[in-house]
KOLDRENVO-871656 format. One record per residue (C-alpha): x negated, z, y negated; residue in three letters. Coordinates in steps of 0.2 Angstrom, whole numbers, padded with zeros to 4 digits, always signed. Each point is the difference from the previous one (the first is absolute). Layout:
! residues N
XZYala ...
***
This chain:
! residues 265
-0410+0524-0628unk -0004+0013+0013unk +0005-0003+0018unk +0016+0008+0006unk -0002+0016+0009unk +0001-0003+0019unk +0015+0006+0009unk +0000+0007+0017unk +0008-0011+0013unk +0014+0008+0010unk -0001+0004+0018unk +0014+0002+0013unk +0001+0018+0003unk +0007-0002+0018unk -0015-0012+0005unk -0013+0012-0008unk +0007+0015+0009unk -0001-0010+0016unk -0017-0006-0004unk -0007+0018-0003unk +0007+0007+0016unk -0006-0016+0010unk -0018+0001-0007unk -0001+0019+0003unk +0006-0003+0018unk -0014-0013+0002unk -0013+0012-0006unk +0007+0015+0011unk -0002-0011+0015unk -0017-0006-0004unk -0006+0018-0004unk +0007+0007+0016unk -0011-0011+0010unk -0016+0006-0008unk -0012+0011+0010unk -0010+0014-0008unk -0016-0011-0001unk +0010-0013-0010unk +0008+0014-0011unk -0018+0006-0004unk -0005-0018-0006unk -0005-0002-0019unk +0011-0010-0012unk -0004-0009-0016unk +0009+0014-0010unk -0014+0012-0005unk -0004+0012+0014unk +0018-0001+0008unk +0000-0002+0018unk +0014-0010+0009unk +0009+0017+0004unk +0000+0004-0018unk +0006-0017-0005unk +0014+0001+0013unk +0005+0017-0007unk +0001-0008-0017unk +0012-0013+0005unk +0013+0013+0005unk -0002+0007-0018unk +0004-0017-0007unk +0017+0001+0008unk +0003+0019+0000unk -0001+0000-0019unk +0017-0009+0000unk +0009+0014+0009unk -0010+0013-0010unk +0006-0008-0016unk +0018-0001+0006unk -0001+0019+0002unk -0004+0002-0018unk +0013+0001-0014unk +0004-0017-0007unk -0008-0004-0016unk +0012-0004-0015unk -0007-0018-0003unk -0013-0012+0006unk -0018+0002-0007unk -0009-0013+0009unk +0002-0019+0002unk -0005-0008+0017unk -0013-0010-0008unk -0008+0016-0007unk -0002+0008+0016unk -0017-0007+0005unk -0008+0006-0016unk +0001+0018+0005unk -0007+0000+0017unk -0018+0003-0004unk +0005+0016-0010unk +0008+0007+0016unk -0015-0003+0011unk -0007+0017+0000unk +0016+0009+0005unk +0003-0013+0013unk -0017+0002+0008unk +0002+0019+0001unk +0018-0001+0007unk -0005-0013+0013unk -0015+0011+0007unk +0011+0015+0001unk +0014-0010+0009unk -0011-0007+0013unk -0008+0017+0004unk +0017+0008+0001unk +0007-0013+0012unk -0011-0004+0014unk +0015-0008+0009unk +0002-0016-0010unk +0014-0006+0010unk +0010+0015-0002unk -0003-0001-0019unk +0006-0018+0000unk +0015+0004+0010unk +0005+0013-0012unk -0003-0010-0016unk +0009-0015+0008unk +0016+0010+0005unk +0001+0008-0017unk -0002-0016-0011unk +0012-0010+0012unk +0014+0014-0004unk -0004+0001-0018unk +0000-0019-0003unk +0017-0002+0009unk +0008+0012-0013unk -0009-0002-0016unk +0006-0014-0012unk -0013-0012-0007unk +0003+0005-0018unk -0003+0018+0003unk -0014+0006-0011unk -0016+0008+0007unk -0012+0012-0009unk -0016-0008+0007unk -0018+0005-0005unk -0001-0016-0009unk +0016+0003-0010unk +0019-0002+0002unk +0006-0016+0008unk +0014-0006+0012unk -0001+0002+0018unk +0002-0019+0002unk -0016-0003-0011unk -0009+0014+0009unk +0003-0007+0017unk -0008-0017-0007unk -0016+0010-0004unk +0001+0007+0018unk -0002-0018+0007unk -0017-0001-0010unk -0006+0017+0007unk +0005-0005+0018unk -0006-0018+0000unk -0017+0004-0009unk -0004+0015+0012unk +0006-0010+0015unk -0014-0012-0005unk -0012+0014-0002unk +0004+0006+0017unk -0002-0017+0008unk -0017-0002-0008unk -0006+0017+0005unk +0005-0002+0019unk -0006-0016+0008unk +0014-0009+0009unk +0014+0012-0006unk +0011-0014-0007unk +0014+0010-0007unk +0012-0013-0006unk +0008-0001-0018unk +0019-0002-0002unk +0003-0016-0009unk +0011+0008-0013unk -0012+0014-0003unk -0014-0012-0002unk +0010-0011-0012unk +0005+0015-0011unk -0017+0006-0001unk -0007-0017-0004unk +0013-0003-0014unk -0002+0017-0008unk -0018-0002-0002unk +0001-0017-0006unk +0013+0005-0013unk -0011+0014-0005unk -0014-0012-0004unk +0012-0011-0010unk +0005+0016-0010unk -0018+0005-0003unk -0005-0017-0006unk +0015-0008-0008unk +0000-0018-0003unk +0003-0017+0008unk -0017-0009+0001unk -0005+0005+0018unk +0011-0002+0015unk -0003+0012+0015unk +0007-0006+0016unk +0001+0011+0016unk +0010-0010+0012unk +0013+0002+0007unk +0005+0015-0010unk -0005-0001-0018unk -0004-0011-0015unk -0004+0008-0017unk -0006-0006-0017unk -0012+0011-0010unk -0015+0000-0012unk +0002-0005-0019unk -0004-0018-0004unk +0008-0017-0001unk +0017+0000+0008unk +0002-0012+0015unk +0016-0010+0000unk +0000-0013+0013unk -0011-0007+0014unk -0014+0009+0008unk -0005+0015-0010unk -0018-0001-0007unk -0005+0018+0006unk +0005+0004+0018unk -0004+0014+0012unk +0006+0000+0018unk -0003+0011+0014unk +0009+0008+0015unk +0010+0016-0001unk -0012+0011+0009unk -0015-0006-0010unk +0010+0003-0016unk +0005+0017+0005unk -0018+0004+0003unk -0005-0007-0017unk +0013+0010-0009unk -0004+0016+0008unk -0019-0001-0001unk -0003-0003+0018unk -0008-0017-0003unk -0010-0005-0015unk +0005-0016-0010unk -0017-0008+0002unk -0001+0004+0018unk +0017-0008+0003unk -0006-0016-0009unk -0017-0001+0009unk +0009+0002+0017unk +0013-0013-0005unk +0014+0013+0002unk +0007-0005-0017unk +0000-0016-0010unk -0001+0000-0019unk +0000-0015-0011unk -0001-0001-0019unk -0009+0010-0014unk +0014+0013+0000unk +0001+0003+0019unk -0013+0013+0001unk +0010+0016+0004unk -0016+0011+0003unk +0002+0010-0016unk +0019+0004+0004unk -0003+0006+0018unk +0003+0012+0008unk +0017+0005-0006unk +0000+0017+0010unk -0014+0012+0000unk 
***
């Protein structure tokens, strides 16, 4: 009998809205402190500079307002757990848009202020069940905001790795939502119950076909911290590297997730 299709967990819309705004505010504060030399530093994202990465972070949030300006779709087309699958296909358009945005907005703080003001107003008025016609497909505002926590947390980490000592913090709720969505995406991609993936303190999921665990310690266990998990899931860190550097522990013959990662392109 095939395993049941994984259902997306529910998120508190009010907490997710607060998390998105809080994380964007953290990023704005960090970016505003960067000088021209730091903005010109390279990143691990192709040939993007820190300036381009910083501009891209405003795009990740501004899309909420832009989608709210569009006509509301008749029905949802995309499930929350399907969102990550389409990210690679949109990479080219995102790259072009990011470069154009960075070039057109040399004053990043003014850009951040404009985006922050607009999304704060929009989220105060729009209901969580309002459907959005996003580039990935139609889904609810509540679900789309969960995906924004992934964009914000992942790229906050990208900025911190690119600029020594920057240290932009991650809002706890944003980090939790990002971790859980990516963990649930893995469980949906590799349905089963033979392997338990633990990402304390935010997520535990079962995945991978095989003998089902019923009691005691599971025979196949993977455990890591949230930031390492996010880097693995988004291709920032290779599975073998994480094992070699003891950033992840994996026990059992079905605990090798190397063939399932990354989840996002």
